C-alpha positions in Angstrom: -43.7 -9.9 18.9 -43.9 -8.2 22.2 -40.8 -7.5 24.3 -41.9 -9.8 27.2 -42.7 -12.8 25.1 -40.6 -15.9 25.9 -39.2 -17.6 22.8 -36.1 -19.4 24.2 -36.3 -22.7 26.1 -33.6 -25.1 27.4 -33.9 -28.8 26.6 -34.7 -29.3 30.3 -37.7 -27.0 29.9 -38.7 -28.4 26.5 -38.9 -31.9 27.8 -40.5 -31.0 31.1 -42.4 -27.8 32.0 -43.2 -26.8 28.4 -45.1 -30.0 27.6 -47.7 -29.9 30.4 -48.2 -33.7 30.0 -48.2 -33.7 26.2 -45.7 -35.2 23.8 -43.8 -34.1 20.7 -45.2 -35.8 17.7 -43.3 -36.2 14.4 -46.1 -36.3 11.8 -46.1 -38.9 9.0 -45.4 -36.4 6.2 -42.0 -35.6 7.7 -38.9 -37.2 6.2 -37.2 -39.6 8.6 -34.4 -38.7 11.0 -31.2 -38.1 8.9 -28.4 -36.4 10.8 -25.1 -38.0 10.1 -21.9 -38.4 12.0 -20.4 -35.0 11.0 -23.5 -33.1 12.0 -23.6 -34.6 15.5 -19.8 -34.3 16.0 -20.0 -30.6 15.0 -22.9 -30.0 17.4 -21.0 -31.6 20.3 -17.8 -29.8 19.5 -19.6 -26.4 19.3 -21.4 -27.0 22.6 -18.2 -28.2 24.3 -16.3 -25.0 23.1 -19.1 -22.7 24.2 -18.5 -21.2 27.7 -21.7 -20.2 29.5 -21.5 -17.4 32.0 -24.1 -17.6 34.8 -23.8 -13.8 35.5 -24.5 -12.9 31.9 -27.0 -15.6 31.1 -25.1 -16.7 28.0 -26.3 -19.7 26.1 -25.7 -21.8 22.9 -28.7 -21.3 20.6 -29.7 -24.4 18.6 -31.9 -22.3 16.3 -35.6 -22.9 16.1 -38.4 -25.5 16.2 -41.9 -24.8 14.9 -44.8 -26.5 16.6 -48.5 -26.8 16.2 -50.5 -27.5 19.4 -52.9 -30.4 19.2 -55.1 -31.9 21.9 -52.6 -34.4 23.2 -49.3 -33.3 21.6 -47.2 -30.7 19.9 -46.8 -31.6 16.3 -43.2 -30.8 15.2 -43.6 -29.1 11.8 -40.0 -28.0 11.6 -36.9 -28.8 13.8 -37.5 -32.6 14.3 -33.8 -33.3 13.4 -32.6 -31.0 16.2 -35.2 -32.3 18.7 -34.4 -35.9 17.9 -30.6 -35.4 18.2 -31.1 -33.8 21.6 -33.2 -36.8 22.7 -30.5 -39.2 21.6 -27.8 -37.2 23.4 -29.8 -37.1 26.6 -30.5 -40.8 26.3 -26.7 -41.5 26.3 -26.4 -39.1 29.3 -28.9 -41.3 31.2 -31.7 -38.6 31.3 -34.3 -41.2 30.7 -36.8 -39.7 33.2 -36.7 -36.4 31.3 -37.2 -37.8 27.8 -39.1 -41.0 28.4 -41.6 -41.5 25.5 -41.9 -37.7 25.1 -41.0 -37.9 21.4 -43.4 -39.8 19.3 -42.5 -40.9 15.7 -45.5 -41.5 13.5 -43.4 -42.3 10.5 -43.5 -46.1 11.1 -44.2 -48.5 13.9 -40.7 -50.0 13.9 -39.1 -46.5 14.6 -41.4 -46.1 17.6 -40.3 -49.6 18.9 -36.6 -48.8 18.5 -37.0 -45.5 20.5 -38.9 -47.3 23.3 -36.6 -50.2 23.4 -33.2 -48.5 23.1 -33.5 -44.7 23.6 -36.1 -44.0 26.2 -34.8 -46.5 28.8 -31.5 -48.2 29.8 -30.5 -50.8 27.2 -27.6 -52.8 25.8 -27.1 -50.2 23.0 -23.7 -49.1 24.4 -22.4 -52.7 24.0 -23.7 -53.3 20.5 -20.7 -52.7 18.2 -22.3 -52.0 14.8 -25.4 -51.8 12.6 -25.2 -55.4 11.4 -25.0 -56.7 15.0 -28.2 -54.7 15.9 -30.1 -56.1 12.9 -29.0 -59.7 13.9 -30.2 -59.2 17.5 -33.6 -57.9 16.4 -33.9 -60.5 13.7 -33.5 -63.2 16.4 -36.5 -61.5 18.1 -38.5 -61.7 14.9 -38.2 -57.9 14.2 -37.0 -56.1 11.1 -35.2 -52.8 11.9 -33.6 -52.4 8.5 -34.9 -48.9 7.8 -33.1 -45.8 7.0 -34.3 -43.6 9.9 -33.5 -46.4 12.4 -30.1 -46.6 11.0 -29.5 -42.9 11.4 -30.9 -43.1 15.0 -28.5 -45.9 15.8 -25.6 -44.1 14.1 -26.4 -41.0 16.1 -26.3 -42.8 19.4 -23.0 -44.5 18.5 -21.5 -41.2 17.4 -22.5 -39.6 20.7 -21.0 -42.6 22.5 -17.7 -42.4 20.6 -17.4 -38.7 21.2 -17.9 -38.9 25.0 -15.7 -42.0 25.3 -12.9 -39.9 23.6 -13.7 -37.0 26.0 -14.6 -38.6 29.4 -13.7 -35.6 31.4 -16.4 -33.5 29.7 -19.4 -35.6 30.6 -20.7 -33.7 33.7 -19.9 -30.3 32.3 -21.5 -31.2 28.9 -24.6 -32.6 30.7 -25.1 -29.3 32.5 -24.5 -27.3 29.3 -27.0 -29.4 27.2 -29.7 -29.4 29.9 -29.5 -25.7 30.9 -27.3 -23.6 28.6 -28.4 -24.8 25.1 -31.6 -22.9 24.1 -34.0 -23.4 21.2 -36.3 -20.7 19.8 -39.8 -22.1 19.9 -42.2 -20.9 17.2 -45.8 -21.7 18.1 -47.9 -19.9 15.4 -51.6 -19.5 15.9 -54.6 -19.7 13.5 -52.8 -21.7 10.8 -53.4 -25.2 9.6 -50.6 -27.6 10.1 -50.3 -28.7 6.5 -50.3 -25.1 5.3 -47.5 -24.3 7.8 -45.5 -27.3 6.7 -45.8 -26.3 3.0 -44.8 -22.7 3.9 -41.7 -24.0 5.7 -40.7 -26.2 2.8 -41.2 -23.3 0.5 -38.8 -21.2 2.6 -41.6 -18.9 3.8 -41.6 -19.3 7.6 -44.0 -17.4 9.8 -41.2 -16.4 12.1 -38.7 -14.2 10.2 -35.0 -13.8 10.7 -35.7 -10.3 12.0 -37.9 -11.7 14.7 -35.2 -14.2 15.8 -32.4 -11.6 15.8 -34.6 -9.3 17.8 -35.2 -12.0 20.4 -31.5 -12.8 20.6 -30.5 -9.1 21.0 -33.2 -8.4 23.6 -32.6 -11.6 25.6 -28.8 -11.4 25.7 -27.7 -7.9 25.3 -29.9 -6.3 28.0 -28.8 -8.9 30.7 -25.2 -8.5 29.7 -25.2 -4.7 29.8 -26.9 -4.6 33.3 -24.7 -7.2 34.8 -25.2 -9.0 38.1 -26.5 -6.8 41.0 -26.9 -7.7 44.6 -30.5 -6.4 44.5 -32.3 -8.9 42.2 -35.5 -6.8 42.0 -33.5 -3.7 40.9 -31.6 -5.9 38.5 -34.8 -7.2 36.9 -36.3 -3.7 36.6 -33.1 -2.4 34.9 -33.0 -5.4 32.5 -36.7 -4.9 31.5 -36.2 -1.2 31.0 -33.1 -1.9 28.8 -35.1 -4.5 26.8 -37.9 -2.0 26.2 -35.3 0.6 25.0 -33.6 -1.9 22.7 -37.0 -2.9 21.3 -37.9 0.8 20.6 -34.5 1.4 19.0 -35.0 -1.6 16.7 -38.5 -0.4 15.8 -37.0 3.1 14.9 -34.5 1.4 12.6 -37.1 -0.7 11.0 -39.2 2.4 10.3 -36.2 4.2 8.8 -35.7 1.3 6.3 -39.4 1.3 5.4 -38.9 4.1 2.9 -38.8 2.7 -0.7 -36.3 5.3 -1.8 -33.8 4.1 0.8 -34.4 0.5 -0.2 -33.8 1.3 -3.8 -30.7 3.2 -3.0 -29.1 0.5 -0.9 -30.3 -2.4 -3.0 -27.1 -2.0 -5.0 -25.3 -3.4 -2.0 -27.9 -5.7 -0.3 -28.2 -7.7 -3.6 -24.6 -8.9 -2.9 -25.9 -10.9 0.2 -27.2 -14.4 -0.2 -29.1 -16.9 1.8 -27.4 -20.0 3.3 -28.2 -23.2 1.5 -29.0 -24.9 4.9 -31.1 -22.0 6.3 -34.9 -22.4 6.4 -35.4 -19.0 7.9 -36.4 -16.1 5.6 -35.1 -12.6 5.8 -38.1 -10.9 4.2 -37.2 -7.2 3.8 -40.7 -6.3 2.5 -42.4 -7.3 5.8 -39.3 -6.5 7.9 -37.4 -3.6 6.3 -34.8 -3.8 9.1 -33.5 -6.9 7.2 -31.8 -4.4 4.9 -29.5 -3.5 7.8 -28.9 -7.2 8.6 -28.0 -7.9 5.0 -25.5 -5.1 5.1 -24.2 -6.3 8.4 -23.3 -9.8 7.0 -21.6 -8.1 4.1 -19.6 -5.8 6.4 -18.7 -8.3 9.1 -19.2 -11.8 7.6 -19.0 -13.5 4.3 -22.2 -12.0 3.0 -24.3 -15.1 3.9 -27.6 -14.6 5.7 -27.5 -17.3 8.4 -28.9 -17.4 11.9 -25.9 -19.3 13.2 -23.7 -16.2 12.2 -26.0 -13.9 14.2 -26.2 -16.2 17.2 -22.4 -16.1 17.5 -22.1 -12.4 16.8 -24.7 -11.4 19.5 -22.5 -13.1 22.1 -19.6 -10.9 21.3 -18.9 -7.7 23.2 -20.0 -4.6 21.3 -22.3 -6.3 18.8 -25.2 -3.9 19.4 -22.9 -0.8 19.2 -21.4 -2.2 16.0 -24.9 -2.6 14.5 -25.9 0.9 15.6 -22.8 2.4 14.1 -23.5 0.7 10.8 -27.0 2.1 10.9 -25.7 5.7 11.6 -23.2 5.3 8.7 -25.9 4.4 6.3 -28.0 7.3 7.5 -25.0 9.6 7.0 -24.3 8.3 3.4 -28.0 8.7 2.5 -28.6 12.1 4.0 -25.3 13.7 2.9 -26.0 15.0 -0.7 -22.3 14.9 -1.8 -21.8 11.3 -0.4 -25.2 10.2 -1.7 -24.3 10.9 -5.3 -20.6 9.9 -5.2 -21.3 6.6 -3.5 -24.1 5.8 -5.9 -22.0 6.6 -9.0 -19.0 4.8 -7.7 -20.8 1.7 -6.7 -22.5 1.5 -10.1 -19.8 2.6 -12.5 -16.5 2.4 -10.6 -16.6 -0.7 -8.5 -14.6 -3.1 -10.6 -10.9 -3.5 -9.7 -8.1 -1.8 -11.6 -4.4 -2.3 -11.6 -3.9 -0.6 -8.3 -7.4 -0.8 -6.7 -9.4 -3.8 -5.5 -13.1 -4.4 -6.4 -15.1 -1.9 -4.4 -17.8 -4.0 -2.8 -19.7 -2.9 0.3 -17.1 -4.2 2.7 -14.2 -2.4 1.0 -16.2 0.8 0.7 -17.0 0.7 4.4 -13.4 0.0 5.2 -12.3 3.1 3.3 -14.9 5.2 5.1 -13.7 4.0 8.5 -10.0 4.7 7.7 -10.4 8.1 6.0 -11.7 11.5 7.0 -14.8 12.6 5.1 -12.9 14.9 2.8 -10.3 12.2 2.1 -13.1 9.7 1.5 -14.7 12.1 -1.0 -11.3 12.5 -2.7 -10.9 8.7 -2.8 -14.3 8.3 -4.5 -13.7 11.1 -7.0 -10.3 9.6 -8.0 -12.0 6.2 -8.4 -14.6 7.7 -10.7 -12.0 9.7 -12.6 -10.2 6.5 -13.5 -13.2 4.9 -15.2 -14.0 4.7 -18.9 -17.5 6.0 -18.1 -16.0 9.3 -16.8 -13.8 9.6 -19.9 -16.8 9.2 -22.1 -18.7 11.8 -20.1 -15.8 14.3 -20.6 -15.6 13.6 -24.3 -19.4 14.1 -24.7 -19.1 17.4 -22.7 -16.2 18.6 -24.9 -18.2 17.8 -28.1 -21.2 19.7 -26.9 
């Protein structure tokens, strides 16, 4: 991924300039739309609570969609739930001109009809009270809409309607946020068959890795935030691009440092504590992207140990994120390069990590906490005391005395 590549697009761009006259096509092998009430309410709540700042170009990231470009369309291989939900929300907000027939469902003919009749143009959907009433209306027209994906589409619209009716003052602000300040990361891989790509995604092996996405978020957000708003727009753009290049080079250096198998083996005792989110379809492949070792340590140090893009999307917005990440990297280099720390930390983490009567379990977060609170000599004293209180140490002393 080059520094200048554009990965982030707003819904306004996705449904307009990005398409160049094409449509988004949901292929038949995809499961139907299935976001429920809580998913949509959580999305609306998160967007509503997000505060964009024009000067800093902050945005709410709705993760990624993966597309395959065809002659007349972009086939949505991954992310159809997010793209469809955006379509439903924009329909309620009367953005019919933007979304009109730009999302094509090839799952079944009835789904296509429902979208054309109720979502892509003004309709009586707001006045229909429940699912049974919709089915009755369509039955009188000789149509059968009693399908699961149509039910979820109908429910999504009614959930959006209920949320906005409960928050009428947010309509105009939310409309601007959704159109311009929500962003999606668009993955458009080349030279790969659509079916192969779909199988890779379902097997949790996506072409775009978590390291790529985090890099894009850091380069896009941090550089603009650090430079700030200048009166001279040309100077501002030059400084932003320079900062983006420097950040990219810094991340490359970190990635290279972690490429050493000896370092991977040493820190694996900690990174094995991290785990992937059950809902995350994005891989964090530390073989292809060694920097993922650092990201795994970061979620252990500053999160709940779960590798999830949503966590990083929120952290990147915060002040000092990049400095925090760099400080963690310098700490790991310090631990690894200092011969005394290297052996004491290794021995402690293997043999003296379990909690005792007066000491908690020494996982990575707790170890890092002690390092931050103590001087080096006191940290060494802490590790030695921890080791001295273990049965392993007692056994070593006894063996030494016998010999």
